[in-house]
Structure formats: C-alpha cells, structure tokens
C-alpha positions in Angstrom: 0.7 -0.1 -0.1 2.7 2.5 0.7 4.5 1.9 -2.7 1.0 3.2 -4.2 0.1 6.2 -1.8 3.6 7.2 -2.5 3.3 6.8 -6.0 0.0 9.3 -5.9 1.4 11.8 -3.2 4.7 12.3 -6.1 1.6 12.2 -9.5 -0.4 15.1 -7.5 2.4 17.3 -7.2 3.9 16.6 -10.9 0.2 17.5 -12.0 0.0 20.6 -9.9 3.4 21.4 -11.1 2.2 21.0 -14.7 -1.2 23.1 -14.8 0.1 25.8 -12.7 3.4 26.8 -15.1 0.6 25.6 -17.5 2.9 23.8 -19.4 2.4 22.3 -23.1 3.4 19.0 -23.6 1.9 16.9 -26.4 1.2 19.1 -29.8 -1.3 16.3 -31.0 -3.9 14.0 -29.7 -1.8 11.6 -32.7 1.0 12.8 -30.8 -0.6 11.7 -26.9 -1.4 8.6 -28.5 1.5 6.8 -30.1 3.5 7.9 -26.8 1.9 6.9 -24.2 0.9 3.9 -26.4 4.5 2.8 -27.5 5.2 3.5 -23.7 2.4 1.2 -22.5 3.6 -1.3 -24.6 7.7 -1.5 -23.6 7.1 -0.5 -20.2 4.3 -3.7 -19.6 6.2 -5.8 -21.9 9.6 -5.2 -20.3 8.5 -5.3 -17.3 6.4 -8.8 -17.1 9.1 -10.1 -18.9 11.7 -9.2 -16.2 9.5 -10.7 -13.5 9.2 -13.4 -15.3 13.0 -14.4 -15.9 12.9 -13.5 -12.2 15.5 -9.8 -12.5 13.1 -8.7 -9.7 10.0 -9.4 -8.4 7.4 -8.0 -5.8 7.4 -9.5 -2.4 4.1 -8.8 -1.1 4.5 -6.0 1.7 3.9 -2.9 0.4 1.6 -3.3 -2.4 -2.1 -3.6 -2.5 -1.8 -7.5 -4.6 -3.7 -6.6 -7.2 -2.1 -8.5 -10.5 -1.9 -8.3 -14.1 -0.2 -10.2 -15.0 3.1 -10.6 -13.4 2.6 -7.1 -12.5 0.9 -5.4 -9.6 -0.9 -2.1 -10.8 1.4 -0.4 -8.6 4.1 -1.0 -11.5 1.6 0.4 -14.7 1.0 3.6 -12.7 4.6 3.4 -12.6 5.1 2.7 -16.0 2.8 6.2 -16.9 4.8 8.0 -13.6 7.9 8.4 -15.1 7.7 9.5 -18.6 4.7 12.2 -17.2 7.2 13.1 -14.8 10.2 13.0 -16.8 8.2 15.7 -19.8 7.0 17.6 -17.2 10.7 18.6 -15.9 11.8 19.2 -19.9 9.3 20.9 -20.7 9.2 23.3 -17.5 12.9 23.5 -18.3 12.3 24.8 -21.7 10.6 27.0 -20.8 12.6 29.4 -18.0 14.9 28.5 -20.6 13.1 30.7 -22.9 12.7 33.2 -20.0 15.7 33.5 -18.8 16.8 34.7 -22.7 13.9 36.9 -23.3 15.8 38.5 -20.1 19.1 38.9 -21.6 18.0 40.6 -24.5 
C-alpha cells in the first residue's frame, strides 16, 4: 500500500507543477496517443519479461496485491508516472530557459 500512496502523492505534485506552469506537453492528440501507446507497450512488456525471468519480483509487502500479468497495479502506475514526470520537467526547463533568454535581450 505504501508504494501506491507514494506514487499518488508524487503524481499529484507533478500534476500541479504541470497545471500551475501551464505546460503544453504534446502538440496533438495523435502525438499523445502514439507516445503513450509506445510507452505502455514497451514498459508492460519489459517489466513482465523481467519478472518472468526473475530479474526482480514483488514480495507482497508494501503493495496492494492486485496483479495484472506478473505486475502489481502499482507498477502500471509507475510506467505512466515516470515518463509523465520526465516530460513535465523537460517542458518546465524549456519554459524557464526561454524566459531567461528573453531577459538577457
């Protein structure tokens, strides 16, 4: 359960950073759909394969216990949360870099 709570708190923080700074992450709905499809397919395949091969496992403590395939539901959230966080931080850095350039002129 702790893993899920940490992810939800982290998601709320990143979401507010995204909205407060009015960041536009994708140029179109097609870009949005393609990005998330590729991310989810690769992430789900990779993590299920890694658990199946024994590279890592989920012992049960700290997770809800609801699995889809070999992965707990928390890992699916993680597969979405990490790329979303990276995109928000990237767009935030681009926004502030543009502000700094305007100030120097």
